[in-house]
Steps between C-alpha positions, in 0.01 A plus 500: 500500500468846653818715513690511812601828672850482651498805710241633745350836450626758753373861549694779664409863543748740332421863520132443517507262197445127527754311311420134403799281467529323175385132485629268239288234356530256229268386227486121461265253349520121465374330189530122567869438550598852356572795725488842338542849655164632344169580666181534313208691639135443426318757703557850668429345848776236442746757373442720818538213749825409321657835501369628839830435690739524203695794360777338293385204282769276360382318191228531227127561532209451259130529468266209409235516244224501753638830634295764337447865545762699690799382696664727782833379638539665838794520729775365263779741448737273313434196265830346379338277234242534229138594518308330219164618391339293218156464659159666495610790730378837387742700716782435739651743761814495723446794732809443714751339266843683472706234318405231254661220303277491196140526382389259234169577335324332207135590533254673288264541807732703709413874496705645776848443669578728788842516685477833671819472730719287282845630451706230327415190290693246293231485230152570389381249246144604400367344185172476287323745720180694396422849629763469776579782748850446640592713796842505693552861584812449724700236306840659393692191384424162315694266292238404249152658418293332235146618461313391201137512391221772529621753757255743653742692716866466614626680816878479548571863602825424699655232290862600444690192384418173311828308498407264209181538298196736511235378251145643468314389204153435369590140420766246607699544170480889505356501151270799583174345382183729537427534861370731772702815531707538815735762644865447571621745769824402676600835660793362707653230277878578459646165409401190329701253304219437248201700449218353272159679471250419233128541439231765461667774692286794594808672666871427559702666772862398593635847603810383697604173335868534449674173454410178340706189419694452819451123484684332210209259442226753504554829329325771313166686452211393275170716491225405257175700488194415298278776638501870422822663429713576813800701586780257554691715745791369711663821634758328730593198301883508453598135507351231257670179403403224258193662341252800497192427303204735478205379294132597411321819535739799586444870514866583576818348646704674774840362604687821601745316744602217274833604348702171461354154467603161366128392470339415161234778470186409314206744449205357314221759478145435395422860499683797327797574705787752507791320673707713720828332598702822506650415842682187372871538459621145483277208401509145333229417259177701452196391302204722440189336339150569419343855461838686561453852350838638618793427731746717687865375568660840530748387794569168356887456466547125471285201433510161311177524296201725465210367280164667413215298344211747493156442355429880474683772305836596670790711405783257514780753453389705803409202721818293474810572699730721296832424669569152369849353576689178410285188546161674559199404301188710435192431290173669440189405309135547478221286359269797447405589152562843340197703386364383161739197491446139602885446558605532865721806575819331611826657579785300647839607605768254620826645628790275600787708628443779244473774743218668326125518528229469209585835356880448534475162328317650214752776470792264519344292208470812286855588562630151407293491185633851403867397562450181300358684194777767531759227490346350187508839324858548584599159351309564187670829449844346562439221242391770240810693554721196453335419175599837345875449577767296319754294699730807519225708643479734200183598301466300187388791274305818486306432186374193330777301344761724631825317577776577758853500411707302749883516531697211626698592815728300722358375840598717799780403713450207755185404299421128466501560114 
């Protein structure tokens, strides 16, 4: 059945402009005894006829397998339901659309999605694409954005808020397999509950991202790069909950606005990296792994645990926090081998409420050993002195065999004798 328009289209002149009244229409299809609010299109001509007098579409639309080439959806400014693309389309465009329920794409044939006027959407779910160009230059808010596969280009310059999940990965599991390099440039993104980006990244730019983790179910930041080493820079990031994980090839890390966080921080570098976390004041747990050559925690005042597991040479004493207080744990080690030796150069320090760092712990140990040995010497001297006295505290003699004359005397007054 064809959809039914409920309002007639009217046109009025306002200040020289022609304003067309919105016309609601409803997608509906009958399959035997079943009625569903979905309409499938099989050609561009059918699509144009269907949307000619429709501006607001209630329901879902899809594209049949016989619809090949490009699809252009004119006139619609609002689609309340889901647009499903799983066909042989090579491109799809919505030149007039301002608001959208969802786009659901699972196609390796699709090369282009264009939504030039779109401002808000519930979700973009785009999977298993190959060499896809995704452009929505005016969208500023979405609930979910999932884009996985081979991405040729991504154009989201005004995206400000993702209320739940932003996930852009080379594969559906975000395991960063070898893939075509792509750029991530989100110049306006300020808020996202969860940010997950993984793949062969040729560039990464999140210059104004300030908060993540506003939603209790979706929280944190995960960035994984298997391309050339990048600067992991988040100059405005000040609020992260649940987790902050940076993995793969990194040239540097920049988090100047992150001072306090309850997130678990994990940095796992496949390239030699000096980790600068000098802005952190209060943290929870921090794990540094991989090719960590140094770490800077100069402002860190409180934390639960800091652990460094490096595969290259690292100065543990200089890299660990030095203000350890009660209940705080630190450890540092490297699997790198010393020159001329097959034994890994491993240095570990664990402080549990000692209040000292590596150097302090060593100094404390030296003091304890010295005091213990001093105590033993005092006890030895005391026992030797007692051995040279008789029960009256007198010397037994000056020379060999010399006796001492003793005179019996009465005990002193009030004595028990």
